[in-house]
N, CA, C and O atoms as CSV, one atom per row, in Angstrom:
chain,resi,resn,atom,element,x,y,z
A,1,MET,N,N,0.959,-1.118,0.158
A,1,MET,CA,C,-0.019,0.170,-0.146
A,1,MET,C,C,0.751,1.388,-0.091
A,1,MET,O,O,0.478,2.462,-0.627
A,2,ALA,N,N,1.865,1.056,0.707
A,2,ALA,CA,C,2.801,2.618,0.954
A,2,ALA,C,C,3.142,2.640,-0.594
A,2,ALA,O,O,2.495,3.357,-1.357
A,3,MET,N,N,4.215,1.801,-1.051
A,3,MET,CA,C,4.665,1.814,-2.320
A,3,MET,C,C,3.725,2.278,-3.670
A,3,MET,O,O,3.962,3.169,-4.485
A,4,ALA,N,N,2.456,1.244,-3.590
A,4,ALA,CA,C,1.716,1.393,-4.562
A,4,ALA,C,C,1.012,3.007,-4.285
A,4,ALA,O,O,0.803,3.732,-5.257
A,5,GLY,N,N,0.768,3.344,-3.253
A,5,GLY,CA,C,0.075,4.874,-3.387
A,5,GLY,C,C,0.944,5.776,-2.720
A,5,GLY,O,O,0.536,6.854,-2.289
A,6,ASN,N,N,2.294,5.339,-2.595
A,6,ASN,CA,C,3.522,6.401,-2.414
A,6,ASN,C,C,2.645,7.107,-1.201
A,6,ASN,O,O,2.314,8.287,-1.318
A,7,LEU,N,N,2.236,6.241,0.117
A,7,LEU,CA,C,1.569,6.902,1.121
A,7,LEU,C,C,2.719,6.567,2.207
A,7,LEU,O,O,3.288,5.476,2.213
A,8,GLY,N,N,3.098,7.912,3.400
A,8,GLY,CA,C,3.464,7.471,4.328
A,8,GLY,C,C,3.119,6.540,5.277
A,8,GLY,O,O,1.933,6.846,5.399
A,9,MET,N,N,3.271,5.722,5.958
A,9,MET,CA,C,3.232,4.433,7.095
A,9,MET,C,C,3.547,4.320,7.786
A,9,MET,O,O,4.757,4.161,7.623
A,10,THR,N,N,3.172,4.236,9.214
A,10,THR,CA,C,3.717,3.886,10.644
A,10,THR,C,C,3.054,2.328,10.707
A,10,THR,O,O,1.942,1.873,10.437
A,11,ILE,N,N,4.360,1.734,11.220
A,11,ILE,CA,C,3.533,-0.144,11.993
A,11,ILE,C,C,4.345,0.021,13.737
A,11,ILE,O,O,5.558,0.025,13.949
A,12,ASP,N,N,3.559,0.107,14.475
A,12,ASP,CA,C,3.860,-0.235,15.976
A,12,ASP,C,C,3.787,-1.501,16.521
A,12,ASP,O,O,2.788,-1.961,17.074
A,13,LEU,N,N,5.059,-2.184,16.337
A,13,LEU,CA,C,4.936,-3.714,17.090
A,13,LEU,C,C,4.536,-3.948,18.427
A,13,LEU,O,O,4.405,-5.110,18.810
A,14,SER,N,N,4.280,-2.801,19.341
A,14,SER,CA,C,3.872,-3.102,20.697
A,14,SER,C,C,2.198,-2.838,20.616
A,14,SER,O,O,1.475,-2.385,21.504
A,15,LEU,N,N,1.780,-3.334,19.065
A,15,LEU,CA,C,0.420,-3.607,19.212
A,15,LEU,C,C,-0.110,-5.028,18.720
A,15,LEU,O,O,-1.227,-5.534,18.821
A,16,LEU,N,N,1.004,-5.470,18.187
A,16,LEU,CA,C,0.661,-7.184,17.942
A,16,LEU,C,C,-0.199,-7.754,18.934
A,16,LEU,O,O,-0.039,-7.518,20.132
A,17,PRO,N,N,-1.067,-8.463,18.507
A,17,PRO,CA,C,-1.444,-9.453,19.526
A,17,PRO,C,C,-0.664,-10.586,19.603
A,17,PRO,O,O,-0.986,-11.372,18.712
A,18,ILE,N,N,0.434,-11.091,20.460
A,18,ILE,CA,C,1.555,-11.636,20.599
A,18,ILE,C,C,1.544,-12.305,22.190
A,18,ILE,O,O,1.768,-11.747,23.264
A,19,GLU,N,N,1.207,-13.658,21.900
A,19,GLU,CA,C,1.077,-14.384,23.398
A,19,GLU,C,C,2.150,-14.765,24.002
A,19,GLU,O,O,2.012,-15.120,25.173
A,20,GLU,N,N,3.350,-14.799,23.468
A,20,GLU,CA,C,4.517,-15.120,24.427
A,20,GLU,C,C,5.688,-13.891,23.893
A,20,GLU,O,O,5.943,-13.848,22.689
A,21,PRO,N,N,6.335,-12.962,24.798
A,21,PRO,CA,C,7.294,-12.058,24.411
A,21,PRO,C,C,8.003,-12.647,23.299
A,21,PRO,O,O,8.085,-13.856,23.084
A,22,MET,N,N,8.516,-11.715,22.597
A,22,MET,CA,C,9.607,-12.105,21.572
A,22,MET,C,C,10.046,-10.809,20.962
A,22,MET,O,O,9.439,-9.738,20.958
A,23,ARG,N,N,11.182,-11.097,20.460
A,23,ARG,CA,C,11.816,-9.965,20.182
A,23,ARG,C,C,11.388,-9.242,18.860
A,23,ARG,O,O,10.628,-9.829,18.090
A,24,ASP,N,N,11.812,-8.092,18.598
A,24,ASP,CA,C,11.171,-7.261,17.497
A,24,ASP,C,C,11.800,-7.945,16.098
A,24,ASP,O,O,11.038,-8.050,15.137
A,25,ASP,N,N,12.442,-8.161,16.044
A,25,ASP,CA,C,12.891,-9.002,14.476
A,25,ASP,C,C,12.177,-10.507,14.585
A,25,ASP,O,O,11.749,-11.098,13.593
A,26,GLN,N,N,12.128,-10.935,15.685
A,26,GLN,CA,C,11.354,-11.987,15.738
A,26,GLN,C,C,9.835,-11.791,14.971
A,26,GLN,O,O,9.454,-12.407,13.975
A,27,ALA,N,N,9.087,-10.751,15.732
A,27,ALA,CA,C,7.673,-10.071,15.682
A,27,ALA,C,C,7.276,-9.960,14.299
A,27,ALA,O,O,6.195,-10.255,13.790
A,28,LEU,N,N,8.913,-9.219,13.470
A,28,LEU,CA,C,8.372,-8.914,12.316
A,28,LEU,C,C,8.670,-9.960,11.406
A,28,LEU,O,O,7.898,-10.036,10.451
A,29,PHE,N,N,9.602,-10.793,11.460
A,29,PHE,CA,C,9.719,-11.829,10.378
A,29,PHE,C,C,9.346,-13.304,10.644
A,29,PHE,O,O,9.843,-14.223,9.993
A,30,SER,N,N,8.176,-13.539,11.930
A,30,SER,CA,C,8.124,-14.758,12.210
A,30,SER,C,C,6.942,-14.894,11.122
A,30,SER,O,O,6.315,-13.948,10.643
A,31,GLU,N,N,6.753,-16.345,10.810
A,31,GLU,CA,C,5.520,-16.735,10.125
A,31,GLU,C,C,4.754,-17.487,10.754
A,31,GLU,O,O,5.119,-18.394,11.502
A,32,SER,N,N,3.480,-17.135,10.473
A,32,SER,CA,C,2.534,-18.624,10.662
A,32,SER,C,C,1.338,-18.921,9.584
A,32,SER,O,O,1.400,-18.218,8.575
A,33,ALA,N,N,0.519,-19.632,9.632
A,33,ALA,CA,C,-0.330,-19.992,8.150
A,33,ALA,C,C,-1.328,-18.963,8.592
A,33,ALA,O,O,-2.056,-18.492,7.718
A,34,GLY,N,N,-1.455,-18.572,9.764
A,34,GLY,CA,C,-2.854,-17.736,10.063
A,34,GLY,C,C,-2.529,-16.267,9.717
A,34,GLY,O,O,-3.377,-15.717,9.013
A,35,ARG,N,N,-1.861,-15.807,9.944
A,35,ARG,CA,C,-1.283,-14.344,9.838
A,35,ARG,C,C,-1.562,-13.743,8.630
A,35,ARG,O,O,-1.235,-14.201,7.535
A,36,PHE,N,N,-2.256,-12.564,8.855
A,36,PHE,CA,C,-2.504,-11.927,7.312
A,36,PHE,C,C,-2.449,-10.309,7.922
A,36,PHE,O,O,-2.740,-10.032,9.086
A,37,ILE,N,N,-1.938,-9.127,6.703
A,37,ILE,CA,C,-1.932,-8.182,6.780
A,37,ILE,C,C,-2.932,-7.084,6.001
A,37,ILE,O,O,-2.674,-7.084,4.797
A,38,VAL,N,N,-3.656,-6.450,6.242
A,38,VAL,CA,C,-5.028,-6.254,5.923
A,38,VAL,C,C,-5.034,-4.803,5.614
A,38,VAL,O,O,-4.786,-4.214,6.666
A,39,THR,N,N,-5.174,-4.128,4.831
A,39,THR,CA,C,-5.427,-2.595,4.929
A,39,THR,C,C,-6.714,-2.040,4.791
A,39,THR,O,O,-7.318,-2.357,3.766
A,40,VAL,N,N,-7.258,-1.304,5.567
A,40,VAL,CA,C,-8.417,-1.049,5.521
A,40,VAL,C,C,-8.730,0.400,5.666
A,40,VAL,O,O,-8.190,1.055,6.557
A,41,SER,N,N,-9.705,1.013,4.703
A,41,SER,CA,C,-9.505,2.672,5.046
A,41,SER,C,C,-10.293,2.716,6.337
A,41,SER,O,O,-11.019,1.896,6.899
A,42,ALA,N,N,-9.876,4.039,6.639
A,42,ALA,CA,C,-10.530,4.484,8.270
A,42,ALA,C,C,-12.558,4.647,8.437
A,42,ALA,O,O,-13.407,4.563,9.325
A,43,ASP,N,N,-12.489,4.899,7.055
A,43,ASP,CA,C,-13.893,4.738,6.887
A,43,ASP,C,C,-14.922,3.537,6.726
A,43,ASP,O,O,-16.152,3.574,6.739
A,44,ASN,N,N,-13.842,2.197,6.534
A,44,ASN,CA,C,-14.261,0.900,6.956
A,44,ASN,C,C,-13.602,0.129,7.934
A,44,ASN,O,O,-13.401,-1.085,7.911
A,45,GLU,N,N,-13.310,0.882,8.727
A,45,GLU,CA,C,-12.607,0.484,10.010
A,45,GLU,C,C,-13.734,-0.309,10.946
A,45,GLU,O,O,-13.784,-1.537,11.017
A,46,GLN,N,N,-14.605,0.570,11.632
A,46,GLN,CA,C,-15.291,0.047,12.288
A,46,GLN,C,C,-16.089,-1.563,11.808
A,46,GLN,O,O,-16.091,-2.617,12.444
A,47,ALA,N,N,-16.577,-1.320,10.770
A,47,ALA,CA,C,-17.318,-2.441,9.648
A,47,ALA,C,C,-16.095,-3.872,9.910
A,47,ALA,O,O,-16.313,-5.011,10.324
A,48,PHE,N,N,-14.973,-3.300,9.526
A,48,PHE,CA,C,-14.158,-4.455,9.252
A,48,PHE,C,C,-14.034,-5.104,10.599
A,48,PHE,O,O,-14.152,-6.330,10.627
A,49,GLU,N,N,-13.820,-4.478,11.685
A,49,GLU,CA,C,-13.772,-5.015,13.247
A,49,GLU,C,C,-14.816,-5.654,13.504
A,49,GLU,O,O,-14.681,-6.748,14.053
A,50,SER,N,N,-16.365,-5.090,13.135
A,50,SER,CA,C,-17.275,-6.041,13.648
A,50,SER,C,C,-17.546,-6.968,12.907
A,50,SER,O,O,-18.519,-7.668,13.189
A,51,LEU,N,N,-16.701,-7.266,11.648
A,51,LEU,CA,C,-16.582,-8.500,10.976
A,51,LEU,C,C,-15.821,-9.327,11.565
A,51,LEU,O,O,-16.426,-10.399,11.594
A,52,MET,N,N,-14.733,-9.433,12.097
A,52,MET,CA,C,-13.701,-10.007,12.859
A,52,MET,C,C,-14.222,-10.407,14.275
A,52,MET,O,O,-13.889,-11.461,14.817
A,53,LEU,N,N,-15.140,-9.409,14.887
A,53,LEU,CA,C,-15.845,-9.875,16.399
A,53,LEU,C,C,-16.901,-10.811,16.189
A,53,LEU,O,O,-17.276,-11.590,17.065
A,54,LYS,N,N,-17.619,-10.716,14.496
A,54,LYS,CA,C,-18.667,-11.606,14.685
A,54,LYS,C,C,-18.013,-13.067,14.253
A,54,LYS,O,O,-18.408,-14.103,14.788
A,55,ALA,N,N,-16.938,-13.060,13.198
A,55,ALA,CA,C,-16.253,-14.167,13.156
A,55,ALA,C,C,-15.883,-15.140,14.099
A,55,ALA,O,O,-16.258,-16.311,14.153
A,56,GLU,N,N,-14.874,-14.354,15.060
A,56,GLU,CA,C,-14.758,-14.654,15.987
A,56,GLU,C,C,-15.748,-15.304,17.234
A,56,GLU,O,O,-15.341,-15.966,18.188
A,57,THR,N,N,-16.898,-14.992,16.998
A,57,THR,CA,C,-17.699,-15.653,18.083
A,57,THR,C,C,-18.404,-16.745,17.224
A,57,THR,O,O,-19.175,-17.512,17.800
A,58,GLN,N,N,-18.190,-16.866,15.875
A,58,GLN,CA,C,-18.613,-18.116,15.284
A,58,GLN,C,C,-17.635,-19.409,15.154
A,58,GLN,O,O,-17.851,-20.574,14.819
A,59,SER,N,N,-16.782,-18.898,15.452
A,59,SER,CA,C,-15.641,-20.168,15.465
A,59,SER,C,C,-14.705,-20.032,16.696
A,59,SER,O,O,-15.243,-19.579,17.707
A,60,SER,N,N,-13.421,-20.345,16.768
A,60,SER,CA,C,-12.537,-20.037,17.653
A,60,SER,C,C,-12.235,-18.535,18.030
A,60,SER,O,O,-12.747,-17.563,17.475
A,61,THR,N,N,-11.538,-18.509,18.816
A,61,THR,CA,C,-11.259,-16.878,19.123
A,61,THR,C,C,-9.641,-16.495,17.681
A,61,THR,O,O,-8.809,-17.205,17.117
A,62,ILE,N,N,-9.943,-15.186,17.682
A,62,ILE,CA,C,-9.408,-14.827,16.202
A,62,ILE,C,C,-8.774,-13.495,16.930
A,62,ILE,O,O,-9.575,-12.702,17.423
A,63,ASP,N,N,-7.351,-13.216,17.019
A,63,ASP,CA,C,-6.574,-12.455,17.517
A,63,ASP,C,C,-6.211,-11.412,16.259
A,63,ASP,O,O,-5.682,-11.840,15.233
A,64,PHE,N,N,-6.546,-10.009,16.441
A,64,PHE,CA,C,-6.492,-9.233,15.581
A,64,PHE,C,C,-6.694,-7.689,16.306
A,64,PHE,O,O,-7.403,-7.259,17.216
A,65,ALA,N,N,-5.593,-7.061,15.320
A,65,ALA,CA,C,-5.486,-5.471,15.866
A,65,ALA,C,C,-4.994,-4.827,14.767
A,65,ALA,O,O,-4.489,-5.357,13.778
A,66,CYS,N,N,-5.204,-3.345,15.034
A,66,CYS,CA,C,-5.202,-2.469,14.228
A,66,CYS,C,C,-3.489,-1.765,14.680
A,66,CYS,O,O,-3.451,-0.987,15.633
A,67,ILE,N,N,-2.137,-2.119,13.912
A,67,ILE,CA,C,-1.176,-2.244,14.267
A,67,ILE,C,C,-0.256,-0.936,13.468
A,67,ILE,O,O,0.928,-0.673,13.681
A,68,GLY,N,N,-0.975,-0.391,12.722
A,68,GLY,CA,C,-0.356,0.807,11.809
A,68,GLY,C,C,-1.487,1.841,11.082
A,68,GLY,O,O,-2.666,1.922,11.427
A,69,ASN,N,N,-1.116,2.282,10.457
A,69,ASN,CA,C,-1.776,3.549,9.655
A,69,ASN,C,C,-0.921,4.261,8.540
A,69,ASN,O,O,0.303,4.310,8.418
A,70,THR,N,N,-1.842,4.756,7.823
A,70,THR,CA,C,-1.020,5.434,6.833
A,70,THR,C,C,-1.136,7.092,7.508
A,70,THR,O,O,-2.054,7.639,8.119
A,71,THR,N,N,0.128,7.545,7.123
A,71,THR,CA,C,0.279,9.013,7.836
A,71,THR,C,C,0.094,9.940,6.809
A,71,THR,O,O,0.100,9.715,5.599
A,72,GLU,N,N,-0.112,11.277,7.543
A,72,GLU,CA,C,0.427,12.410,6.630
A,72,GLU,C,C,1.801,12.866,6.074
A,72,GLU,O,O,1.895,13.681,5.157
A,73,ASP,N,N,2.576,12.442,6.524
A,73,ASP,CA,C,4.058,12.190,6.732
A,73,ASP,C,C,4.242,11.882,5.309
A,73,ASP,O,O,5.129,11.029,5.289
A,74,VAL,N,N,3.901,12.108,4.221
A,74,VAL,CA,C,3.748,11.048,2.783
A,74,VAL,C,C,5.034,11.009,2.620
A,74,VAL,O,O,5.815,11.951,2.754
A,75,GLY,N,N,5.355,9.553,2.231
A,75,GLY,CA,C,6.650,9.211,1.583
A,75,GLY,C,C,7.839,8.610,2.902
A,75,GLY,O,O,9.029,8.921,2.887
A,76,PHE,N,N,7.344,7.912,3.739
A,76,PHE,CA,C,7.858,7.682,4.661
A,76,PHE,C,C,7.425,6.214,5.322
A,76,PHE,O,O,6.373,6.125,5.954
A,77,PHE,N,N,8.170,5.246,5.165
A,77,PHE,CA,C,7.812,3.861,5.716
A,77,PHE,C,C,8.599,4.028,7.481
A,77,PHE,O,O,9.761,4.351,7.726
A,78,GLU,N,N,7.757,3.764,8.238
A,78,GLU,CA,C,8.397,3.840,9.615
A,78,GLU,C,C,7.863,2.642,10.861
A,78,GLU,O,O,6.727,2.715,11.331
A,79,ILE,N,N,8.613,1.827,11.189
A,79,ILE,CA,C,8.389,0.257,12.212
A,79,ILE,C,C,9.139,1.208,13.352
A,79,ILE,O,O,10.218,1.801,13.363
A,80,ARG,N,N,7.877,1.047,14.455
A,80,ARG,CA,C,8.462,1.506,16.051
A,80,ARG,C,C,8.362,-0.035,16.939
A,80,ARG,O,O,7.291,-0.634,17.037
A,81,GLY,N,N,9.410,-0.450,17.436
A,81,GLY,CA,C,9.213,-1.437,18.132
A,81,GLY,C,C,8.496,-1.445,19.333
A,81,GLY,O,O,7.918,-0.451,19.770
A,82,GLN,N,N,8.524,-2.900,20.060
A,82,GLN,CA,C,7.625,-2.893,21.053
A,82,GLN,C,C,7.898,-1.822,22.332
A,82,GLN,O,O,6.909,-1.554,23.015
A,83,SER,N,N,8.956,-1.308,22.627
A,83,SER,CA,C,9.463,-0.245,23.711
A,83,SER,C,C,8.926,1.106,22.963
A,83,SER,O,O,9.026,2.154,23.601
A,84,LYS,N,N,8.397,1.146,21.730
A,84,LYS,CA,C,8.110,2.320,20.612
A,84,LYS,C,C,9.411,2.891,20.310
A,84,LYS,O,O,9.366,3.957,19.695
A,85,ASP,N,N,10.305,2.534,20.536
A,85,ASP,CA,C,11.541,3.249,19.507
A,85,ASP,C,C,11.560,2.923,18.182
A,85,ASP,O,O,11.024,1.873,17.830
A,86,THR,N,N,12.050,3.592,17.438
A,86,THR,CA,C,12.375,3.863,15.858
A,86,THR,C,C,13.281,2.637,15.265
A,86,THR,O,O,14.503,2.684,15.400
A,87,LEU,N,N,12.793,1.789,14.754
A,87,LEU,CA,C,13.588,0.479,14.440
A,87,LEU,C,C,13.972,0.974,13.239
A,87,LEU,O,O,15.186,0.946,13.039
A,88,LEU,N,N,13.008,1.597,12.037
A,88,LEU,CA,C,13.131,1.730,10.448
A,88,LEU,C,C,12.608,2.952,10.506
A,88,LEU,O,O,11.751,3.213,11.351
A,89,ARG,N,N,13.165,4.107,9.387
A,89,ARG,CA,C,12.622,4.925,8.781
A,89,ARG,C,C,13.158,5.378,7.630
A,89,ARG,O,O,14.157,6.093,7.559
A,90,LEU,N,N,12.262,4.819,6.371
A,90,LEU,CA,C,13.128,5.171,5.306
A,90,LEU,C,C,12.217,5.542,4.243
A,90,LEU,O,O,11.082,5.066,4.234
A,91,SER,N,N,12.614,6.367,3.324
A,91,SER,CA,C,11.549,7.044,2.115
A,91,SER,C,C,10.988,5.977,1.525
A,91,SER,O,O,11.684,4.983,1.318
A,92,ILE,N,N,9.735,6.002,1.184
A,92,ILE,CA,C,9.360,5.042,0.275
A,92,ILE,C,C,9.777,4.894,-1.582
A,92,ILE,O,O,9.286,4.246,-2.506
A,93,THR,N,N,10.874,5.826,-1.467
A,93,THR,CA,C,11.119,6.021,-2.895
A,93,THR,C,C,12.678,4.835,-2.773
A,93,THR,O,O,13.008,3.985,-3.601
A,94,GLU,N,N,13.309,5.156,-1.582
A,94,GLU,CA,C,14.530,4.294,-1.367
A,94,GLU,C,C,13.727,2.778,-1.289
A,94,GLU,O,O,14.266,1.965,-2.041
A,95,LEU,N,N,12.768,2.330,-0.675
A,95,LEU,CA,C,12.421,1.208,-0.691
A,95,LEU,C,C,11.917,0.789,-1.908
A,95,LEU,O,O,12.054,-0.367,-2.309
A,96,LYS,N,N,11.310,1.709,-2.554
A,96,LYS,CA,C,10.405,1.297,-4.233
A,96,LYS,C,C,12.122,0.636,-4.963
A,96,LYS,O,O,12.397,-0.498,-5.353
A,97,THR,N,N,12.816,1.643,-4.920
A,97,THR,CA,C,14.132,1.244,-5.874
A,97,THR,C,C,14.937,0.064,-5.342
A,97,THR,O,O,15.490,-0.739,-6.094
A,98,ALA,N,N,14.979,-0.001,-4.035
A,98,ALA,CA,C,15.549,-1.389,-3.443
A,98,ALA,C,C,15.011,-2.653,-4.296
A,98,ALA,O,O,15.625,-3.515,-4.925
A,99,TRP,N,N,13.473,-2.415,-4.054
A,99,TRP,CA,C,12.515,-3.857,-4.237
A,99,TRP,C,C,12.515,-3.967,-5.741
A,99,TRP,O,O,12.147,-5.105,-6.030
A,100,LYS,N,N,12.808,-3.168,-6.948
A,100,LYS,CA,C,13.008,-3.048,-8.035
A,100,LYS,C,C,14.488,-3.432,-8.860
A,100,LYS,O,O,14.630,-3.836,-10.014
A,101,LYS,N,N,15.396,-3.180,-7.934
A,101,LYS,CA,C,16.322,-3.270,-8.601
A,101,LYS,C,C,16.890,-4.747,-8.751
A,101,LYS,O,O,17.791,-4.848,-9.584
A,102,PRO,N,N,16.546,-5.829,-8.133
A,102,PRO,CA,C,16.552,-6.684,-8.920
A,102,PRO,C,C,16.036,-7.542,-10.269
A,102,PRO,O,O,16.494,-8.522,-10.857
A,103,PHE,N,N,14.815,-6.660,-10.477
A,103,PHE,CA,C,14.285,-7.027,-11.749
A,103,PHE,C,C,14.582,-6.109,-12.877
A,103,PHE,O,O,14.049,-6.314,-13.968
A,104,GLY,N,N,15.118,-5.450,-12.757
A,104,GLY,CA,C,15.868,-4.665,-13.628
A,104,GLY,C,C,14.802,-4.073,-14.616
A,104,GLY,O,O,13.803,-3.508,-14.170
A,105,ALA,N,N,15.077,-4.242,-16.282
A,105,ALA,CA,C,14.012,-3.269,-16.967
A,105,ALA,C,C,12.767,-4.226,-17.002
A,105,ALA,O,O,12.084,-4.015,-18.005
A,106,LEU,N,N,12.216,-5.349,-16.081
A,106,LEU,CA,C,11.466,-6.002,-16.262
A,106,LEU,C,C,10.072,-4.852,-15.410
A,106,LEU,O,O,8.912,-4.602,-15.740
A,107,ILE,N,N,10.590,-4.586,-14.706
A,107,ILE,CA,C,9.193,-3.493,-14.105
A,107,ILE,C,C,9.501,-1.930,-14.433
A,107,ILE,O,O,8.691,-1.061,-14.110
């Protein structure tokens, strides 16, 4: 979303619904079969949360949380650790360049 829309984005790892304590790098890069990142507009946030709560009552517990948002600080991607310290702050342009580089003229 940040790269496609050239939007600023802030992610706060302290908001992750984590059962067991883990380091910031583990929280960022650990994988599980049931973990998804979803982007929802502010206009649809309440409806999305209602759907998640409804699904939770129909099956087992579904952990979900809003862990970030797009920002007015256009063009920067920032990740804050569980202690609220800034772990990463890079321009979207830098990230996009690094992402495209291995593809050369294909993109």
